[in-house]
N, C-alpha and C positions, 0 to 999 in steps of 0.2 A: 190522940192520933199523932203520928209521926208523920212528920214535915219532911218531905227529901229536897236536899241543896245541892248544888254544883260548891265546888271549892270557890267561883266568879259570885254564885247566889246569896251564899255563905257572906261571903266581904259584904257585897252589897246593902245587906236586910242589917250587919252592923253599923256602918256607916250609914246608914238612916236612923238606926235606932239611937245612936250618939247623936245626931243633928237633930232630932224630935226634941230630945232630953236635956239637949242647950240650947243649939242659937232657935229652933221655932219656941221652945220655951221660953225662951227670955223676949221673943218680939209679939208674942201674945202677952205676956206678963206688962209688957210697957204698953200695947196698946190697951191692956183692961186699965191700968194705972192712969192713962190721958184722959179713955173715956169715963171714970170719976170724978178728973177734975171739972170737967163739961156741968156738974151737978146732976137735976133729978134722975136717976137709974129706971124709973119705971118708964121713962117714955125716950129712953138713950136706945136709938139702934148701935151706935158703934160702940158699946159696951153689952148688947144683945149677942152684936155679931163675935167679937171679942170671946166673949164666954161660949159661944157655939163653936169655936174655932178650938177654943181650947178643951171643949169636950170632944171635939172631934181627935184631936191629937193626941190626949191622953190614952184614947181608945186603942188608936193606931199604935202606942208604945205597948199597951197590956197586948195586943193582938200578935207584935213582932216579940214580947219575952215568951208568951205562951208555946209558937212555933219555937224560941231558942231551947227549950225545955226538954222538948223532944225530937230531936232531928238525927236525919242521918245523911252524911256526904255520898254524894253519888260523883260518879265520874261520866260525863257525856262522852258518848263516842268510844268507851273503852270496856263495851261489855265485851266479853269475852265466851260467852253463854250464847249455845245454839236458841236459847229460848229467848222471846222478847222480854226486858224488864225495865224497873225503871233505869234511867241512863242509856238505855240502847236507841239506837239512831237506825228509822226503820226506810227503807224505800219498796215502797209500794205503788202497787198501777191498779186502777179503777176504771169505769167508763170512761174519767174526765180526763184520763193519761197517768205518767209516774208524778209522785212527790215524795219528798223525804219528812220526816217527820223523828224529833226527839223527844223521847219522853222522858217527863221532868215531875218533880213535884208541883203542886198548886200556884205556889208560892213564886215560881218563875214562868209559869205557863205566858206563851205568846201566841197564839195559833196564826196570827198574821205573819210571824215566821217560822211556822214550823214546829215549834214549843207547845207540846199539849200534854196537858195535865193525865198523870198515871189517875185520877179519877172521874177524865173526862168520857163521855161515851165510847169515842175512840179509843181513847189510851185503855181504858179496860179492856175493849172488845181483841185490842194487838197483845196483850201480856198474857205469856206462856205458851203465844205463838211460834211457830218456827219457820224460818225459809221454805217456800216453794205452798204454804197452808191458804186458805183463804179465808177472810173474817167478813163479819156480817156485821153493820153497824146502822140501827133504827136512825133517821136525820129527820130536821122535818121536811125535807124535800122525797123521802119513802126510804125504801131500804138501799144501800149502798154496799157493795161488796169490794173487797181489796184482796189483792195477790200478791204477799208476800215474795218479794225480789230479793233482798239482801236485809242485814242484820250485822252492824257495827257497836 
C-alpha cells in the first residue's frame, strides 16, 4: 500500500530510521551487554526489558523501511484540483463551526493539529468531493455533516 508523505514527513521518517539504526541500536546493545554482566538472565529484568526494547526498535525499523519501499510525495496545500485529494487542505463547516483539515498519509496524521489520514473515516469521506458539496461521516457521536467551503 502506498504511503503518502510530505517532503517534511519524508525527511522526518528518514531521520527516525537513521537514528533507530545507529543511536538507538547502540544504546540497546549496551544495555543488553550490561545486563548480561549481571549474571543469571532468567531472572534479570534489565535484560528482559532491553530485549523487549530491541524487539520494538527492530519492528519499527522494518515498518519504516516498508513505508519507504512504496511512497509518494505530496505537497500539502499545493492542490490545484477542484477535487479533494491527498495533500489538499479543506475548510469545512459543521454544526460545531468551521475547521481546516489537511489530508495526509497515515504516517503524518495528527488529528489534533488538523492533519487527517486519507484512510480515516473523515479523510475518506472528503476524497473526491468539491467545493460546495456536503459530506456525511459516521462518528462515535452520530452522523456528522460537513459542507466544503474551500479547497487549497
